[in-house]
C-alpha positions in Angstrom: 16.2 -66.3 -4.4 16.6 -69.6 -2.7 19.7 -71.6 -1.8 20.6 -75.2 -1.2 23.8 -76.3 0.5 25.3 -79.8 0.4 28.4 -80.6 2.4 30.1 -82.6 5.1 30.3 -81.7 8.8 33.3 -83.3 10.4 33.5 -83.6 14.1 34.2 -86.1 16.9 30.8 -86.0 18.6 27.7 -86.0 16.4 25.6 -84.6 19.3 27.6 -81.4 19.5 28.1 -80.2 15.9 26.5 -76.8 16.5 27.5 -73.9 18.7 26.6 -74.0 22.5 24.7 -77.2 22.3 22.5 -76.1 19.4 22.1 -78.0 16.1 24.4 -76.8 13.3 22.6 -74.2 11.1 23.3 -71.9 8.2 22.0 -68.5 7.2 21.8 -67.3 3.6 21.5 -63.6 2.9 21.0 -61.9 -0.4 21.8 -58.2 -1.2 20.6 -56.9 -4.7 23.1 -54.4 -6.2 23.2 -52.6 -9.5 19.7 -53.1 -10.7 19.4 -51.9 -14.3 16.6 -52.0 -16.9 17.9 -52.8 -20.4 16.5 -51.2 -23.6 14.9 -54.6 -24.4 12.8 -54.3 -21.2 14.7 -57.0 -19.4 16.2 -56.3 -16.0 19.8 -57.0 -15.1 21.1 -57.0 -11.5 24.0 -58.2 -9.4 23.2 -60.2 -6.3 25.7 -60.6 -3.5 25.0 -63.7 -1.4 26.6 -64.5 1.9 26.5 -67.8 3.8 27.1 -67.9 7.5 27.7 -71.3 9.1 26.9 -71.7 12.8 29.0 -74.6 14.0 30.9 -75.8 17.0 34.4 -74.4 16.8 35.8 -77.9 16.7 33.7 -78.8 13.6 35.0 -78.6 10.1 32.6 -77.9 7.2 33.5 -79.0 3.7 31.0 -77.6 1.2 30.4 -79.9 -1.8 27.8 -77.9 -3.7 26.0 -74.6 -3.3 22.9 -74.1 -5.5 21.1 -70.7 -5.9 17.9 -70.4 -7.8 14.8 -68.2 -8.2 11.1 -69.0 -7.8 9.4 -71.0 -10.6 8.1 -67.7 -12.1 11.6 -66.3 -12.5 13.3 -66.4 -15.9 16.8 -65.5 -16.9 20.3 -66.8 -16.6 23.3 -66.4 -14.3 25.9 -64.8 -16.4 28.8 -65.0 -14.0 29.6 -65.9 -10.4 32.6 -65.6 -8.1 33.1 -67.2 -4.7 35.0 -65.4 -2.0 35.9 -67.2 1.3 35.7 -65.5 4.7 39.5 -65.2 4.7 39.4 -63.2 1.4 40.5 -65.9 -1.0 38.7 -66.2 -4.4 37.8 -69.7 -5.5 36.8 -70.8 -9.0 33.1 -71.7 -9.4 
């Protein structure tokens, strides 16, 4: 699975948006859960994806869009999705 992130980094100094003098960067991790083969031969599974932002503590990140997709050979559909923030709030997607 691949991911794309579009958003705004808001900070006073463009040269120090990342932590400890680094460039700002993000990590995307996927954890496949509940893999199940259906009677039709198709496979259903739940994927838990987490996004970690590495930013200077004075920088605010406002996500505009998060896109997740599979390789070109992957077929199927996303049936449902839920977004939980780091503070435990659930946001509509």
